Biopython code that builds the backbone (N, CA, C, O; Angstrom):
import numpy as np
from Bio.PDB.StructureBuilder import StructureBuilder

atoms = [
    (1, "MET", "N", (-0.491, -7.770, 25.858)),
    (1, "MET", "CA", (-2.188, -7.003, 24.936)),
    (1, "MET", "C", (-2.169, -6.325, 25.634)),
    (1, "MET", "O", (-2.106, -5.228, 25.079)),
    (2, "HIS", "N", (-2.189, -6.202, 26.941)),
    (2, "HIS", "CA", (-3.030, -4.496, 27.666)),
    (2, "HIS", "C", (-2.019, -3.727, 26.968)),
    (2, "HIS", "O", (-2.723, -3.613, 25.964)),
    (3, "ASP", "N", (-0.979, -3.113, 26.655)),
    (3, "ASP", "CA", (-0.019, -2.637, 26.111)),
    (3, "ASP", "C", (-0.510, -2.500, 24.316)),
    (3, "ASP", "O", (-0.291, -1.377, 23.862)),
    (4, "ILE", "N", (-1.057, -3.395, 23.427)),
    (4, "ILE", "CA", (-1.207, -3.322, 22.361)),
    (4, "ILE", "C", (-2.603, -2.173, 22.588)),
    (4, "ILE", "O", (-2.495, -1.014, 22.187)),
    (5, "ALA", "N", (-3.745, -2.615, 23.197)),
    (5, "ALA", "CA", (-5.043, -1.933, 23.683)),
    (5, "ALA", "C", (-4.728, -0.789, 24.064)),
    (5, "ALA", "O", (-5.087, -0.049, 23.148)),
    (6, "ASP", "N", (-4.263, -0.172, 24.882)),
    (6, "ASP", "CA", (-3.750, 1.548, 25.495)),
    (6, "ASP", "C", (-2.626, 2.464, 24.027)),
    (6, "ASP", "O", (-2.327, 3.635, 23.793)),
    (7, "LEU", "N", (-2.323, 1.107, 23.364)),
    (7, "LEU", "CA", (-1.634, 2.198, 21.465)),
    (7, "LEU", "C", (-2.632, 2.483, 20.470)),
    (7, "LEU", "O", (-2.551, 3.319, 19.570)),
    (8, "GLU", "N", (-4.012, 1.348, 20.841)),
    (8, "GLU", "CA", (-4.511, 1.499, 19.662)),
    (8, "GLU", "C", (-5.715, 2.379, 19.974)),
    (8, "GLU", "O", (-6.308, 2.873, 19.015)),
    (9, "SER", "N", (-6.248, 2.693, 21.527)),
    (9, "SER", "CA", (-6.463, 4.065, 21.815)),
    (9, "SER", "C", (-6.382, 5.058, 21.657)),
    (9, "SER", "O", (-7.177, 5.990, 21.787)),
    (10, "ARG", "N", (-4.722, 4.944, 21.139)),
    (10, "ARG", "CA", (-4.208, 6.456, 20.727)),
    (10, "ARG", "C", (-4.026, 6.443, 19.314)),
    (10, "ARG", "O", (-2.907, 6.726, 18.886)),
    (11, "GLY", "N", (-5.164, 6.093, 18.326)),
    (11, "GLY", "CA", (-4.918, 5.339, 17.668)),
    (11, "GLY", "C", (-3.115, 4.962, 16.323)),
    (11, "GLY", "O", (-2.859, 5.009, 15.120)),
    (12, "ILE", "N", (-2.491, 4.673, 17.468)),
    (12, "ILE", "CA", (-1.074, 3.338, 17.254)),
    (12, "ILE", "C", (-1.275, 2.203, 16.804)),
    (12, "ILE", "O", (-1.853, 1.497, 17.630)),
    (13, "PRO", "N", (-0.999, 1.574, 15.609)),
    (13, "PRO", "CA", (-1.177, 0.300, 15.209)),
    (13, "PRO", "C", (-0.292, -0.736, 16.328)),
    (13, "PRO", "O", (0.594, -0.379, 17.105)),
    (14, "GLY", "N", (-0.833, -2.081, 16.132)),
    (14, "GLY", "CA", (0.262, -2.581, 17.115)),
    (14, "GLY", "C", (-0.071, -4.053, 16.947)),
    (14, "GLY", "O", (-1.161, -4.625, 16.945)),
    (15, "VAL", "N", (0.841, -4.389, 16.844)),
    (15, "VAL", "CA", (0.309, -6.612, 17.312)),
    (15, "VAL", "C", (1.470, -7.300, 17.945)),
    (15, "VAL", "O", (2.486, -6.661, 18.220)),
    (16, "TYR", "N", (1.404, -8.095, 18.096)),
    (16, "TYR", "CA", (1.760, -9.083, 18.834)),
    (16, "TYR", "C", (2.084, -10.698, 18.019)),
    (16, "TYR", "O", (1.151, -11.285, 17.473)),
    (17, "VAL", "N", (3.308, -11.207, 18.028)),
    (17, "VAL", "CA", (3.918, -12.550, 17.719)),
    (17, "VAL", "C", (3.215, -13.022, 18.547)),
    (17, "VAL", "O", (2.711, -12.415, 19.492)),
    (18, "ALA", "N", (3.074, -14.430, 18.219)),
    (18, "ALA", "CA", (3.003, -15.801, 19.224)),
    (18, "ALA", "C", (3.152, -16.693, 18.123)),
    (18, "ALA", "O", (3.117, -16.591, 16.897)),
    (19, "THR", "N", (3.356, -17.740, 19.083)),
    (19, "THR", "CA", (3.243, -18.833, 18.562)),
    (19, "THR", "C", (1.272, -19.132, 18.440)),
    (19, "THR", "O", (0.256, -18.493, 18.713)),
    (20, "VAL", "N", (1.578, -20.323, 17.936)),
    (20, "VAL", "CA", (-0.319, -21.354, 17.664)),
    (20, "VAL", "C", (-0.829, -22.063, 18.394)),
    (20, "VAL", "O", (-1.887, -22.687, 18.484)),
    (21, "GLU", "N", (0.640, -21.806, 19.294)),
    (21, "GLU", "CA", (-0.211, -22.506, 21.075)),
    (21, "GLU", "C", (-0.498, -21.595, 21.767)),
    (21, "GLU", "O", (-0.461, -21.816, 22.977)),
    (22, "PHE", "N", (-0.822, -20.475, 21.389)),
    (22, "PHE", "CA", (-1.058, -18.973, 22.374)),
    (22, "PHE", "C", (-2.740, -18.733, 21.752)),
    (22, "PHE", "O", (-3.697, -18.159, 22.271)),
    (23, "GLU", "N", (-2.593, -19.472, 20.374)),
    (23, "GLU", "CA", (-3.776, -18.683, 19.666)),
    (23, "GLU", "C", (-4.421, -18.096, 20.584)),
    (23, "GLU", "O", (-4.410, -16.899, 20.869)),
    (24, "GLN", "N", (-5.346, -19.469, 21.350)),
    (24, "GLN", "CA", (-7.311, -19.364, 21.529)),
    (24, "GLN", "C", (-6.999, -18.114, 22.609)),
    (24, "GLN", "O", (-7.745, -17.142, 22.733)),
    (25, "ALA", "N", (-5.288, -18.398, 23.653)),
    (25, "ALA", "CA", (-5.425, -17.302, 24.035)),
    (25, "ALA", "C", (-5.265, -15.848, 24.323)),
    (25, "ALA", "O", (-5.680, -15.099, 25.207)),
    (26, "GLY", "N", (-4.384, -15.689, 23.079)),
    (26, "GLY", "CA", (-4.780, -14.443, 22.848)),
    (26, "GLY", "C", (-6.102, -13.910, 21.873)),
    (26, "GLY", "O", (-6.198, -12.805, 21.340)),
    (27, "HIS", "N", (-7.106, -15.070, 21.810)),
    (27, "HIS", "CA", (-8.561, -13.842, 21.127)),
    (27, "HIS", "C", (-9.538, -14.065, 22.423)),
    (27, "HIS", "O", (-10.658, -13.584, 22.599)),
    (28, "GLY", "N", (-8.556, -15.205, 23.544)),
    (28, "GLY", "CA", (-9.799, -14.331, 24.660)),
    (28, "GLY", "C", (-9.275, -12.989, 25.856)),
    (28, "GLY", "O", (-9.962, -12.439, 26.717)),
    (29, "GLN", "N", (-7.719, -12.749, 25.471)),
    (29, "GLN", "CA", (-7.274, -11.865, 26.096)),
    (29, "GLN", "C", (-7.659, -10.579, 25.791)),
    (29, "GLN", "O", (-7.683, -9.611, 26.551)),
    (30, "ALA", "N", (-8.104, -10.661, 24.061)),
    (30, "ALA", "CA", (-8.106, -10.025, 23.103)),
    (30, "ALA", "C", (-9.625, -8.928, 24.040)),
    (30, "ALA", "O", (-9.722, -7.942, 24.771)),
    (31, "ALA", "N", (-10.494, -9.917, 23.389)),
    (31, "ALA", "CA", (-11.947, -9.860, 24.169)),
    (31, "ALA", "C", (-12.265, -9.418, 25.048)),
    (31, "ALA", "O", (-12.942, -8.398, 25.180)),
    (32, "ALA", "N", (-11.895, -10.009, 25.724)),
    (32, "ALA", "CA", (-11.930, -9.211, 27.622)),
    (32, "ALA", "C", (-10.837, -8.175, 27.738)),
    (32, "ALA", "O", (-10.311, -7.905, 28.818)),
    (33, "LEU", "N", (-10.476, -7.543, 26.476)),
    (33, "LEU", "CA", (-9.823, -6.235, 26.956)),
    (33, "LEU", "C", (-10.662, -5.138, 26.430)),
    (33, "LEU", "O", (-10.868, -3.982, 26.800)),
    (34, "GLY", "N", (-11.182, -6.043, 25.209)),
    (34, "GLY", "CA", (-12.147, -5.056, 23.941)),
    (34, "GLY", "C", (-11.082, -4.359, 22.696)),
    (34, "GLY", "O", (-11.174, -3.288, 22.095)),
    (35, "ALA", "N", (-10.331, -5.170, 22.632)),
    (35, "ALA", "CA", (-8.669, -4.423, 21.832)),
    (35, "ALA", "C", (-9.187, -5.812, 20.490)),
    (35, "ALA", "O", (-9.567, -6.980, 20.569)),
    (36, "THR", "N", (-8.955, -4.976, 19.525)),
    (36, "THR", "CA", (-8.750, -5.085, 17.743)),
    (36, "THR", "C", (-7.773, -6.534, 17.964)),
    (36, "THR", "O", (-6.677, -6.512, 18.524)),
    (37, "GLU", "N", (-8.286, -7.513, 17.519)),
    (37, "GLU", "CA", (-7.169, -8.818, 17.528)),
    (37, "GLU", "C", (-6.020, -8.004, 16.746)),
    (37, "GLU", "O", (-6.004, -7.248, 15.775)),
    (38, "ALA", "N", (-4.603, -8.780, 18.078)),
    (38, "ALA", "CA", (-3.896, -7.386, 16.956)),
    (38, "ALA", "C", (-2.655, -8.757, 17.058)),
    (38, "ALA", "O", (-1.449, -8.512, 17.070)),
    (39, "GLY", "N", (-3.101, -9.882, 17.110)),
    (39, "GLY", "CA", (-2.109, -10.672, 17.027)),
    (39, "GLY", "C", (-1.724, -11.627, 15.399)),
    (39, "GLY", "O", (-2.531, -11.824, 14.491)),
    (40, "VAL", "N", (0.242, -12.239, 15.460)),
    (40, "VAL", "CA", (0.292, -12.680, 13.934)),
    (40, "VAL", "C", (0.900, -13.850, 14.584)),
    (40, "VAL", "O", (1.946, -13.613, 15.188)),
    (41, "PHE", "N", (0.315, -15.498, 14.594)),
    (41, "PHE", "CA", (1.323, -16.315, 15.028)),
    (41, "PHE", "C", (1.772, -17.715, 14.299)),
    (41, "PHE", "O", (1.120, -18.441, 13.549)),
    (42, "VAL", "N", (2.611, -17.791, 14.602)),
    (42, "VAL", "CA", (4.258, -18.486, 14.174)),
    (42, "VAL", "C", (3.975, -20.078, 14.145)),
    (42, "VAL", "O", (2.777, -20.351, 14.079)),
    (43, "ALA", "N", (4.754, -21.043, 14.178)),
    (43, "ALA", "CA", (4.903, -22.363, 14.516)),
    (43, "ALA", "C", (5.146, -23.026, 15.753)),
    (43, "ALA", "O", (6.308, -23.306, 16.048)),
    (44, "HIS", "N", (4.333, -23.275, 16.412)),
    (44, "HIS", "CA", (5.372, -23.811, 18.220)),
    (44, "HIS", "C", (5.980, -25.071, 17.797)),
    (44, "HIS", "O", (5.401, -25.734, 16.937)),
    (45, "PRO", "N", (7.340, -25.573, 18.421)),
    (45, "PRO", "CA", (7.517, -23.672, 19.458)),
    (45, "PRO", "C", (8.891, -23.532, 18.572)),
    (45, "PRO", "O", (9.535, -24.118, 17.703)),
    (46, "VAL", "N", (8.901, -22.079, 19.579)),
    (46, "VAL", "CA", (10.802, -21.745, 18.946)),
    (46, "VAL", "C", (11.438, -21.739, 19.800)),
    (46, "VAL", "O", (11.974, -20.672, 20.099)),
    (47, "GLN", "N", (11.662, -22.820, 20.532)),
    (47, "GLN", "CA", (12.889, -22.677, 21.194)),
    (47, "GLN", "C", (13.881, -23.734, 20.425)),
    (47, "GLN", "O", (13.369, -24.569, 19.679)),
    (48, "ASP", "N", (15.437, -23.692, 20.627)),
    (48, "ASP", "CA", (15.491, -25.051, 20.308)),
    (48, "ASP", "C", (15.945, -24.630, 18.772)),
    (48, "ASP", "O", (16.981, -25.075, 18.279)),
    (49, "ARG", "N", (14.764, -23.422, 17.833)),
    (49, "ARG", "CA", (14.895, -23.631, 16.829)),
    (49, "ARG", "C", (16.820, -22.941, 15.875)),
    (49, "ARG", "O", (17.631, -22.339, 16.578)),
    (50, "SER", "N", (17.054, -23.152, 14.714)),
    (50, "SER", "CA", (18.017, -23.144, 14.232)),
    (50, "SER", "C", (18.168, -21.215, 13.785)),
    (50, "SER", "O", (17.126, -20.601, 13.558)),
    (51, "ASP", "N", (19.136, -20.697, 13.735)),
    (51, "ASP", "CA", (18.665, -19.499, 12.965)),
    (51, "ASP", "C", (18.402, -19.223, 11.933)),
    (51, "ASP", "O", (18.090, -18.066, 11.651)),
    (52, "GLU", "N", (18.452, -20.347, 10.905)),
    (52, "GLU", "CA", (18.379, -20.254, 9.685)),
    (52, "GLU", "C", (16.583, -20.609, 9.948)),
    (52, "GLU", "O", (16.176, -20.472, 8.795)),
    (53, "GLU", "N", (15.460, -20.939, 10.716)),
    (53, "GLU", "CA", (14.358, -21.681, 11.279)),
    (53, "GLU", "C", (14.307, -20.079, 11.324)),
    (53, "GLU", "O", (14.034, -19.379, 10.349)),
    (54, "MET", "N", (14.551, -19.704, 12.345)),
    (54, "MET", "CA", (14.496, -18.297, 12.681)),
    (54, "MET", "C", (13.314, -17.719, 11.972)),
    (54, "MET", "O", (12.103, -17.552, 12.119)),
    (55, "LYS", "N", (14.690, -17.407, 10.774)),
    (55, "LYS", "CA", (14.169, -16.168, 9.733)),
    (55, "LYS", "C", (13.177, -16.872, 8.684)),
    (55, "LYS", "O", (12.343, -16.310, 7.973)),
    (56, "GLU", "N", (13.555, -18.617, 8.785)),
    (56, "GLU", "CA", (12.196, -18.969, 7.797)),
    (56, "GLU", "C", (11.295, -17.755, 8.647)),
    (56, "GLU", "O", (11.376, -16.550, 8.408)),
    (57, "MET", "N", (10.468, -18.355, 9.639)),
    (57, "MET", "CA", (9.451, -18.028, 10.563)),
    (57, "MET", "C", (9.320, -16.934, 10.069)),
    (57, "MET", "O", (8.466, -16.722, 9.208)),
    (58, "ALA", "N", (10.801, -15.277, 10.872)),
    (58, "ALA", "CA", (9.943, -14.160, 10.051)),
    (58, "ALA", "C", (10.172, -13.831, 8.829)),
    (58, "ALA", "O", (10.276, -12.604, 8.798)),
    (59, "ARG", "N", (10.266, -14.145, 8.111)),
    (59, "ARG", "CA", (10.299, -14.626, 6.484)),
    (59, "ARG", "C", (8.574, -14.800, 6.598)),
    (59, "ARG", "O", (7.973, -13.729, 6.527)),
    (60, "LEU", "N", (7.617, -16.190, 6.787)),
    (60, "LEU", "CA", (5.899, -15.684, 6.361)),
    (60, "LEU", "C", (5.735, -15.544, 7.763)),
    (60, "LEU", "O", (5.235, -16.573, 8.216)),
    (61, "ALA", "N", (6.035, -14.366, 8.963)),
    (61, "ALA", "CA", (4.962, -13.919, 9.045)),
    (61, "ALA", "C", (5.642, -12.522, 9.109)),
    (61, "ALA", "O", (5.556, -12.220, 10.300)),
    (62, "VAL", "N", (6.278, -11.501, 8.449)),
    (62, "VAL", "CA", (6.067, -10.656, 8.071)),
    (62, "VAL", "C", (5.056, -9.973, 7.404)),
    (62, "VAL", "O", (4.756, -8.869, 7.860)),
    (63, "ASP", "N", (4.251, -10.535, 6.068)),
    (63, "ASP", "CA", (3.513, -10.143, 5.294)),
    (63, "ASP", "C", (1.520, -9.851, 6.694)),
    (63, "ASP", "O", (0.743, -8.902, 6.801)),
    (64, "GLY", "N", (1.565, -10.922, 7.222)),
    (64, "GLY", "CA", (0.206, -10.647, 8.148)),
    (64, "GLY", "C", (0.952, -8.694, 9.042)),
    (64, "GLY", "O", (0.525, -7.561, 8.819)),
    (65, "LEU", "N", (2.121, -9.143, 9.992)),
    (65, "LEU", "CA", (2.807, -8.205, 10.755)),
    (65, "LEU", "C", (2.246, -6.461, 9.925)),
    (65, "LEU", "O", (1.701, -5.399, 10.225)),
    (66, "MET", "N", (2.770, -7.079, 8.927)),
    (66, "MET", "CA", (2.460, -5.390, 7.948)),
    (66, "MET", "C", (1.156, -5.285, 7.726)),
    (66, "MET", "O", (0.694, -4.168, 7.497)),
    (67, "GLY", "N", (0.026, -6.817, 7.761)),
    (67, "GLY", "CA", (-1.319, -6.224, 7.153)),
    (67, "GLY", "C", (-1.726, -5.602, 8.591)),
    (67, "GLY", "O", (-2.239, -4.483, 8.604)),
    (68, "ARG", "N", (-1.492, -6.362, 9.909)),
    (68, "ARG", "CA", (-1.676, -6.081, 10.819)),
    (68, "ARG", "C", (-1.884, -4.128, 11.308)),
    (68, "ARG", "O", (-2.888, -3.535, 11.702)),
    (69, "ILE", "N", (-0.623, -3.676, 11.080)),
    (69, "ILE", "CA", (0.280, -2.932, 11.685)),
    (69, "ILE", "C", (-0.255, -1.402, 10.428)),
    (69, "ILE", "O", (-0.226, -0.196, 10.674)),
    (70, "THR", "N", (-0.727, -2.176, 9.024)),
    (70, "THR", "CA", (-0.781, -1.165, 7.538)),
    (70, "THR", "C", (-2.422, -1.262, 8.441)),
    (70, "THR", "O", (-2.880, -0.389, 9.176)),
    (71, "GLY", "N", (-2.935, -2.341, 8.160)),
    (71, "GLY", "CA", (-4.830, -2.160, 7.690)),
    (71, "GLY", "C", (-5.577, -1.907, 8.346)),
    (71, "GLY", "O", (-6.740, -1.819, 7.952)),
]
sb = StructureBuilder()
sb.init_structure("model")
sb.init_model(0)
sb.init_chain("A")
sb.init_seg("    ")
for serial, (resi, resn, name, xyz) in enumerate(atoms, 1):
    if name == "N":
        sb.init_residue(resn, " ", resi, " ")
    sb.init_atom(name, np.array(xyz, "f"), 0.0, 1.0, " ", f" {name:<3s}", serial, name[0])
structure = sb.get_structure()
């Protein structure tokens, strides 16, 4: 998150991807750093997912990622 705050301070949009298990922690870290909320959250867990499941998770996250970067 610190790296994203650094990017934002230089006018470069940044975003991270995490599972919903870490959503509250992401919000807290963003608030502590004074950063714009820059997270896109996907289903948990990620480990042991098949390639097809991972592709579907990525497909579902793309709109959120692009919205954060271009918004």
